[in-house]
Each structure stands twice: as structure tokens, then as C-alpha cells.
C-alpha positions as CSV (number, residue, x, y, z in Angstrom):
1,X,0.1,-0.2,-0.3
2,X,1.7,3.3,-1.2
3,X,1.2,6.6,1.1
4,X,0.4,9.7,-0.6
5,X,2.3,12.8,1.0
6,X,1.0,16.2,0.4
7,X,2.2,19.9,1.3
8,X,1.5,21.5,4.7
9,X,-1.9,22.7,4.9
10,X,-3.2,20.4,2.2
11,X,-5.9,17.9,2.6
12,X,-7.1,14.9,0.5
13,X,-9.5,12.0,0.9
14,X,-8.3,8.6,-0.3
15,X,-9.9,5.5,-0.9
16,X,-9.2,4.3,2.8
17,X,-8.6,7.5,4.7
18,X,-8.3,11.2,4.7
19,X,-5.1,12.5,5.6
20,X,-4.5,16.1,6.8
21,X,-1.2,17.7,6.8
22,X,-1.0,20.6,9.0
23,X,1.1,23.6,8.8
24,X,4.3,23.4,10.7
25,X,6.3,26.7,11.3
26,X,9.3,25.0,13.3
27,X,10.2,22.6,10.3
28,X,9.5,21.5,7.1
29,X,8.7,18.0,7.7
30,X,5.5,16.5,6.4
31,X,3.3,15.7,9.7
32,X,0.3,12.9,8.9
33,X,-2.9,13.2,10.8
34,X,-4.8,10.0,12.2
35,X,-6.5,8.4,8.9
36,X,-10.2,9.1,8.2
37,X,-12.7,6.4,7.9
38,X,-12.8,4.1,4.6
39,X,-15.0,4.9,1.8
40,X,-16.9,1.6,2.3
41,X,-18.2,2.7,5.8
42,X,-21.6,4.5,6.0
43,X,-21.6,8.2,6.3
44,X,-23.4,7.7,9.5
45,X,-20.3,6.5,11.3
46,X,-17.9,9.1,10.2
47,X,-18.8,11.4,13.1
48,X,-18.1,8.6,15.4
49,X,-14.9,7.9,13.5
50,X,-13.7,11.4,13.8
51,X,-14.6,11.6,17.5
52,X,-12.9,8.3,18.5
53,X,-9.8,9.3,16.4
54,X,-8.9,11.8,19.0
55,X,-8.1,8.8,21.3
56,X,-5.5,6.6,19.5
57,X,-6.0,3.4,20.9
58,X,-9.7,3.4,21.5
59,X,-10.4,3.8,17.7
60,X,-8.6,0.6,16.8
61,X,-9.9,-1.5,19.6
62,X,-13.6,-0.5,18.9
63,X,-12.9,-1.3,15.2
64,X,-11.6,-4.7,16.1
65,X,-14.5,-5.4,18.5
66,X,-17.3,-4.0,16.3
67,X,-15.6,-6.3,13.3
68,X,-15.7,-9.6,15.4
69,X,-19.4,-8.5,16.6
70,X,-20.6,-8.2,13.2
71,X,-18.8,-11.2,11.9
72,X,-20.5,-13.4,14.3
73,X,-23.9,-11.6,13.7
74,X,-23.3,-12.3,10.1
75,X,-22.6,-15.9,10.4
76,X,-25.5,-16.4,12.7
77,X,-27.8,-14.8,10.4
78,X,-26.7,-16.9,7.4
79,X,-27.0,-20.2,9.5
80,X,-30.2,-19.6,10.8
81,X,-31.9,-18.7,7.4
82,X,-30.0,-21.6,5.9
83,X,-31.4,-23.9,8.5
84,X,-34.8,-22.9,7.8
85,X,-34.5,-22.9,3.9
86,X,-32.7,-26.7,4.2
87,X,-35.0,-28.2,7.0
88,X,-37.0,-30.4,4.6
89,X,-34.1,-31.4,2.6
90,X,-33.1,-35.4,3.4
91,X,-29.6,-34.9,3.4
92,X,-27.1,-32.5,5.3
93,X,-25.1,-31.2,2.3
94,X,-26.5,-28.2,1.7
95,X,-26.4,-27.3,5.5
96,X,-22.8,-27.9,5.1
97,X,-22.4,-25.7,2.1
98,X,-24.2,-22.7,3.8
99,X,-22.0,-23.0,7.1
100,X,-18.9,-22.6,4.5
101,X,-20.7,-19.4,3.2
102,X,-21.5,-17.9,6.5
103,X,-17.8,-18.6,7.5
104,X,-16.3,-17.0,4.3
105,X,-19.0,-14.1,5.2
106,X,-17.8,-13.6,8.7
107,X,-14.0,-13.6,7.6
108,X,-14.4,-11.1,4.9
109,X,-16.2,-8.8,7.6
110,X,-13.5,-9.5,10.1
111,X,-10.7,-8.7,8.3
112,X,-12.1,-5.7,6.6
113,X,-12.4,-4.3,9.9
114,X,-8.8,-5.6,11.4
115,X,-7.3,-3.6,8.1
116,X,-9.4,-0.4,9.0
117,X,-7.9,-0.7,12.7
118,X,-4.5,-1.0,11.3
119,X,-4.9,2.0,9.0
120,X,-6.4,4.2,11.9
121,X,-3.3,3.5,13.8
122,X,-1.4,5.9,12.2
123,X,2.0,3.8,11.7
124,X,4.6,4.6,9.3
125,X,4.3,3.5,5.9
126,X,6.6,0.3,6.0
127,X,5.0,-1.1,9.3
128,X,1.6,-0.6,8.2
129,X,2.0,-2.1,4.5
130,X,3.6,-5.0,6.3
131,X,1.0,-5.7,8.6
132,X,-1.8,-5.2,6.1
133,X,-0.1,-7.8,3.7
134,X,0.3,-10.2,6.8
135,X,-3.6,-10.0,7.0
136,X,-4.2,-10.3,3.6
137,X,-2.2,-13.1,3.4
138,X,-3.8,-15.0,6.3
139,X,-7.3,-14.3,4.5
140,X,-6.1,-15.7,1.3
141,X,-5.0,-19.1,3.2
142,X,-8.2,-19.1,4.8
143,X,-10.3,-18.7,1.7
144,X,-8.2,-21.3,0.2
145,X,-8.9,-23.7,2.9
146,X,-12.6,-22.8,2.6
147,X,-12.6,-23.3,-1.2
148,X,-11.0,-26.8,-0.6
149,X,-14.1,-27.7,1.5
150,X,-16.2,-26.4,-0.8
151,X,-14.8,-28.0,-3.9
152,X,-14.8,-31.5,-1.8
153,X,-18.5,-30.7,-0.9
154,X,-19.5,-30.1,-4.3
155,X,-17.8,-33.5,-5.7
156,X,-20.0,-35.2,-2.9
157,X,-23.1,-33.6,-4.1
158,X,-22.4,-34.4,-7.8
159,X,-21.4,-38.1,-6.9
160,X,-24.9,-38.5,-5.4
161,X,-26.5,-37.0,-8.8
162,X,-23.9,-38.8,-11.3
163,X,-26.9,-40.0,-13.3
164,X,-27.2,-36.4,-14.6
165,X,-23.4,-36.0,-15.2
166,X,-22.0,-39.1,-17.3
167,X,-18.5,-37.6,-16.5
168,X,-19.0,-37.9,-12.9
169,X,-18.2,-41.2,-11.6
170,X,-16.9,-42.9,-8.5
171,X,-13.6,-43.4,-10.5
172,X,-13.2,-39.9,-11.6
173,X,-14.0,-38.1,-8.4
174,X,-10.5,-38.5,-6.9
175,X,-9.1,-37.2,-10.2
176,X,-11.5,-34.1,-10.1
177,X,-10.6,-33.4,-6.2
178,X,-6.8,-33.2,-7.4
179,X,-7.5,-31.1,-10.1
180,X,-9.7,-28.7,-8.2
181,X,-7.0,-28.9,-5.3
182,X,-4.0,-28.0,-7.6
183,X,-6.2,-25.0,-9.2
184,X,-7.2,-23.8,-6.0
185,X,-3.7,-23.8,-4.5
186,X,-2.3,-22.0,-8.0
187,X,-4.9,-19.1,-7.7
188,X,-3.9,-18.9,-3.6
189,X,-0.4,-18.6,-4.7
190,X,-0.7,-16.1,-7.3
191,X,-2.9,-14.0,-4.8
192,X,-0.2,-14.2,-2.3
193,X,2.4,-12.9,-4.5
194,X,0.1,-10.0,-5.9
195,X,-0.6,-9.4,-2.0
196,X,3.3,-9.0,-1.7
197,X,3.7,-7.1,-4.9
198,X,6.0,-9.7,-6.5
199,X,6.0,-10.1,-10.1
200,X,5.2,-13.6,-10.8
201,X,6.9,-13.5,-14.2
202,X,10.2,-14.0,-12.6
203,X,9.2,-16.9,-10.6
204,X,7.6,-18.9,-13.4
205,X,10.7,-18.5,-15.6
206,X,12.9,-19.9,-12.7
207,X,10.3,-22.6,-11.8
208,X,11.3,-24.2,-15.3
209,X,15.2,-24.6,-14.4
210,X,14.0,-25.6,-10.7
211,X,11.4,-28.2,-12.1
212,X,14.1,-30.0,-14.6
213,X,16.5,-30.3,-11.2
214,X,13.6,-31.6,-8.8
215,X,12.8,-33.9,-12.0
216,X,16.0,-35.8,-11.6
217,X,16.2,-35.6,-7.9
218,X,12.7,-36.8,-7.3
219,X,12.1,-39.6,-10.6
220,X,10.4,-42.1,-8.1
221,X,8.0,-39.7,-6.7
222,X,7.3,-38.3,-10.0
223,X,6.6,-41.8,-11.4
224,X,4.2,-42.5,-8.3
225,X,2.6,-39.3,-9.3
226,X,2.1,-39.9,-13.0
227,X,1.2,-43.7,-12.4
228,X,-1.4,-42.4,-9.9
229,X,-3.2,-40.3,-12.8
230,X,-3.1,-43.4,-14.9
231,X,-4.8,-45.3,-12.4
232,X,-7.2,-42.8,-11.8
233,X,-7.9,-42.3,-15.4
234,X,-7.9,-46.1,-16.1
235,X,-9.7,-47.4,-13.0
236,X,-8.4,-51.1,-12.8
237,X,-9.9,-50.7,-9.4
238,X,-11.7,-48.6,-7.3
239,X,-12.4,-48.0,-3.5
240,X,-14.0,-50.9,-1.8
241,X,-12.8,-53.5,-4.5
242,X,-11.1,-56.5,-3.3
243,X,-7.9,-57.1,-5.0
244,X,-4.9,-59.9,-5.3
245,X,-1.6,-58.5,-6.4
246,X,1.0,-60.8,-8.1
247,X,3.3,-60.5,-5.2
248,X,0.7,-62.2,-3.2
249,X,-0.9,-59.1,-1.2
250,X,-4.7,-59.5,-0.9
251,X,-7.3,-57.0,0.6
252,X,-9.8,-54.2,0.2
253,X,-8.8,-51.0,-1.5
254,X,-9.1,-48.2,0.9
255,X,-7.5,-45.5,-0.5
256,X,-6.5,-44.4,-4.5
257,X,-4.0,-41.5,-3.6
258,X,-1.7,-39.8,-6.1
259,X,1.4,-41.5,-4.7
260,X,0.2,-44.8,-3.3
261,X,-2.6,-47.2,-3.1
262,X,-3.6,-48.7,0.5
263,X,-5.2,-52.1,0.9
264,X,-6.6,-53.4,4.2
265,X,-6.3,-57.1,4.7
266,X,-8.2,-59.6,6.3
267,X,-5.9,-59.3,9.2
268,X,-6.6,-55.6,9.7
269,X,-3.4,-54.7,8.4
270,X,-3.0,-51.7,6.1
271,X,-0.5,-52.0,3.3
272,X,0.6,-49.1,1.4
273,X,2.0,-49.8,-2.3
274,X,3.6,-47.1,-4.3
275,X,1.5,-46.5,-7.4
276,X,4.5,-47.1,-9.7
277,X,4.4,-50.5,-8.6
278,X,0.6,-50.9,-9.0
279,X,1.0,-49.7,-12.7
280,X,3.3,-52.4,-13.4
281,X,2.1,-55.5,-11.5
282,X,-0.7,-57.9,-12.2
283,X,-3.8,-56.8,-10.5
284,X,-6.7,-59.4,-9.9
285,X,-9.9,-57.6,-9.2
286,X,-12.2,-60.0,-7.5
287,X,-14.8,-57.2,-7.1
288,X,-14.6,-56.5,-11.2
289,X,-16.7,-58.1,-13.8
290,X,-20.3,-57.8,-14.5
291,X,-21.0,-57.5,-10.5
292,X,-19.3,-57.4,-7.3
293,X,-20.4,-61.1,-6.4
294,X,-17.6,-63.6,-6.2
295,X,-17.9,-67.4,-6.7
296,X,-16.4,-69.9,-4.7
297,X,-15.7,-73.5,-5.1
298,X,-16.4,-76.4,-2.7
299,X,-14.8,-79.5,-3.5
300,X,-16.3,-82.6,-2.1
301,X,-15.3,-86.3,-2.6
302,X,-17.5,-89.1,-1.8
303,X,-16.8,-93.2,-2.2
304,X,-17.2,-95.3,-5.2
305,X,-20.6,-96.9,-5.0
306,X,-22.4,-93.9,-3.3
307,X,-25.7,-92.8,-5.2
308,X,-24.6,-89.8,-7.1
309,X,-28.2,-88.3,-7.7
310,X,-28.5,-88.0,-3.9
311,X,-25.1,-86.7,-3.6
312,X,-26.0,-84.0,-6.0
313,X,-29.3,-83.3,-4.3
314,X,-27.9,-83.0,-0.8
315,X,-25.3,-80.5,-1.8
316,X,-27.6,-78.6,-3.7
317,X,-29.9,-78.5,-0.9
318,X,-26.9,-77.4,1.6
319,X,-26.3,-74.3,-1.0
320,X,-29.9,-73.4,-1.6
321,X,-30.5,-73.2,2.3
322,X,-27.3,-71.1,3.1
323,X,-28.3,-67.4,4.0
324,X,-25.3,-66.1,2.4
325,X,-25.3,-67.9,-1.0
326,X,-26.6,-65.9,-3.7
327,X,-30.0,-67.0,-5.3
328,X,-29.1,-65.2,-8.5
329,X,-27.1,-66.8,-10.1
330,X,-28.0,-70.1,-8.6
331,X,-25.8,-72.2,-7.2
332,X,-24.5,-75.5,-9.2
333,X,-23.1,-78.8,-8.4
334,X,-20.8,-80.3,-10.9
335,X,-19.3,-83.7,-11.0
336,X,-15.7,-83.4,-12.1
337,X,-14.2,-86.5,-12.4
338,X,-13.0,-90.1,-10.8
339,X,-10.6,-89.7,-8.5
340,X,-7.8,-92.2,-6.9
341,X,-10.3,-93.0,-4.1
342,X,-13.2,-90.8,-4.6
343,X,-16.0,-89.7,-7.0
344,X,-15.1,-85.9,-7.3
345,X,-18.1,-83.3,-7.1
346,X,-17.6,-79.4,-6.9
347,X,-20.2,-76.8,-5.5
348,X,-20.1,-73.6,-7.7
349,X,-21.8,-70.7,-5.5
350,X,-21.8,-66.9,-5.5
351,X,-21.7,-64.6,-2.4
352,X,-22.0,-61.0,-2.1
353,X,-18.6,-60.0,-1.1
354,X,-15.2,-61.5,-2.0
355,X,-14.1,-60.8,1.5
356,X,-16.5,-63.2,3.2
357,X,-15.2,-66.3,1.1
358,X,-13.2,-67.6,3.8
359,X,-15.9,-67.5,6.3
360,X,-18.5,-68.7,4.1
361,X,-16.3,-71.5,2.8
362,X,-15.8,-72.8,6.3
363,X,-19.6,-72.7,7.3
364,X,-20.4,-74.8,3.9
365,X,-17.7,-77.4,4.6
366,X,-18.8,-77.7,8.1
367,X,-22.8,-78.3,6.8
368,X,-21.5,-80.5,4.0
369,X,-19.7,-82.8,6.4
370,X,-22.9,-83.3,9.0
371,X,-25.0,-83.7,6.0
372,X,-23.0,-86.4,4.4
373,X,-22.7,-88.3,7.8
374,X,-26.4,-88.0,8.4
375,X,-27.1,-89.4,4.9
376,X,-24.9,-92.3,5.5
377,X,-22.5,-91.2,2.4
378,X,-18.9,-92.2,2.9
379,X,-16.3,-89.7,2.6
380,X,-13.2,-91.5,1.7
381,X,-9.4,-91.1,2.2
382,X,-6.6,-92.1,0.2
383,X,-5.3,-95.8,0.6
384,X,-2.4,-97.7,-0.7
385,X,-1.7,-101.2,-1.0
386,X,2.1,-102.3,-0.3
387,X,3.3,-105.2,-2.7
388,X,6.3,-107.1,-1.6
389,X,8.4,-108.9,-4.4
390,X,10.9,-110.1,-2.1
391,X,11.0,-110.7,1.7
392,X,14.4,-109.8,3.3
393,X,16.0,-112.9,4.9
394,X,16.0,-111.0,8.4
395,X,12.2,-110.6,8.3
396,X,11.9,-114.3,7.3
397,X,13.9,-116.0,10.1
398,X,12.7,-113.6,12.6
399,X,9.8,-115.2,14.9
400,X,6.4,-113.3,14.9
401,X,5.6,-111.1,18.0
402,X,4.2,-113.0,20.8
403,X,5.9,-116.4,19.6
């Protein structure tokens, strides 16, 4: 903020204050008087401003108190009005949006009065400019934070009405979130440069050179970042999917970030895998395909001579009566072949979530075992006959036990 100086005895009115330079017969220095009220203040309060300006510390303190009070009142009015307006809506998204607007209104009012309070102190040009720039920097950071919250809320709203916007899908929401975050941070950085009167052109020119150096120094990090973009765009998996990696890790995707992907295993252990590895490894998505349902295979062997139709009916009944086995598609029983010791059958059934396959398989095995025993169906086990072509002489001459 530049300060205008005028000859003694002159008076001028700027956008923020009225500056009067009285005549000083003793010296030729320019002596500024206390600043006048800003132009945005109503004319009705100018008299109070002129009266309080005679007390150097009372006027700034009054401005701070009044600014805070008006900010609280404005925020309360917006919240009360929005509560009445959104009382009939089924979600709280609109309420959260109006709260962000209320906070923004309170911030702008409070910072405007703080700047007016600093101006009324009549500090030196350097001190006043520095303080005001610091206050404006804090305001820019607060606005950036509110803008990020508003963007996240907007994406959440769009995700619930994704049928209207084909481009808004669950897999593209993290990408939009990243784009909005980068855009908001870039705008905030430009605003901070303008507040401190810094030419961004020189910074952009030097950023190219710095970017080359950083690119060589952070190759792995950049590889993870680009891989994160490709994963979000190509969507081989999404949040909530159950995946198995080529290295053996298996779990539910809990977060798809720009740098890494996080899996939650069945042991409640979270695994963080860099996106550069996720982009080059083989990923089996058990939640992919036409639906999220997962098919499990229960292998059963019965003894030769068993009634195979009764076995098929028994296994079909077990699958149909289990609560967590899907009815669509229907469970199927297939005979797979003639084993060395058994007739081999396989139960094919679907469950809703891949994460439940271990527990459901356990329950089905337990029920099948009890059902086969109850029906008198023998479950064979491998048996081997040992033929000796020649008995060693030591065994032939050795008397039998007990003789």
C-alpha cells in the first residue's frame, strides 16, 4: 500500500482515509494526521470515527470489537436462514455448504475491520503496509481452505446425482478432487504474490529450471504421481474393491491416492503400495466383472458306490439353504471326475462380497460334512496297498511277535 504525501496545509481524501497535513512553522517535515474512515463505511459513522480518532488506541480497539461482533452476527444470520431453508431436505450437504458461506462472510467482515483498525493507528508506511499484507495473506490462506472444503462438498453432491453427469463417476471423483486442489492452490499462490507485490513472471521463469532439477532428484516420486493419474483415469480398481496382487498381497482398496494405494487385509493390516508398482504389476480384481459378487468353489469327494444323484441333491440343498449364498445366479453342483479314491464333486456358488469367502467356505464345509454323515455317505481317504516282491532274509527268519 503506497502512502500519499502532500504539502503542509493541504487535505486529501483517499480510498481508505482522509489525510490532513497541517502547517508546521518550526520545520519543513510532513506530519500526517490520524486517518479518516474508509469509503466503504456509511456516512452515519463518520462522526463517531472523527470523535474516536482523538483517542489513538480506542479507535482501533473499537474497530476490532465491532468487526468481530458483526462477523459473528452475520454468520449467525446466514446459519439461521439456511437452517430454515434446508430443514426439509433429506441430506445435510446443503447445510454444510451454507456453513461454508457463513464462515466466508464472517472472515471477510472481520478482516475488513482489522485492516481499518491498522490503518487508523497511523503507523509508518513500512509497518502499516507489512501488517496489512500479513493480514491479507492470512485471509487468502483461509479462503483457500474454504475453497477446498467447498470443492470436496461439491464433488460429494455431484457423486450423488451422477446419473445427470456422465463424466462424474466414482472412479473419476479422486481425479477431479486433485484437479480442483491444484487449481485452488495455484490461484492462492498467485494471490499471495500479488499481495506482496511480487512479479510472478520471474518466478515462473525460474520454476522451469528448478523443475528440471527436481525432476531428476525426485524421479521415483514423479513416477508415482504419473502412475496415480493413470490408475485414476484407467480405473483397474476403485475404492472398496477386493484385489489380489501378483506378489501375493490381498485386501480391500481403502484409498487410491496420487502417490500410493492402500489395501486393508483380512488381518486388519493396512498395506501401502507405491503407484509405480501398482501400474506395473498384475492385479486381480475380485470385485470386477459384471457384478461385485464372487464365486467360491467347494470340492467334495465321496466313496465309490455312492448314489451320485442323492449326493447332488444333498449338496444342492445345502447351498440353497445357506443365507449368504446368492440365489441369482443359482448355486450349481458339478461332478468333476473319477479320483484315485473318490468320486469328485464341486459346489459352485456366489456370495455378495469377496472378503466373506473364507468364512462362508468354512460354514459350507461344516454343513456338508454333517449332512454327508447323516445321510450315510462315506467320505473316503487315500489308501495304498504295499506289495513286496521279495522279503528280506532277516524278516523271514525273525519269529513273529508273541511267539
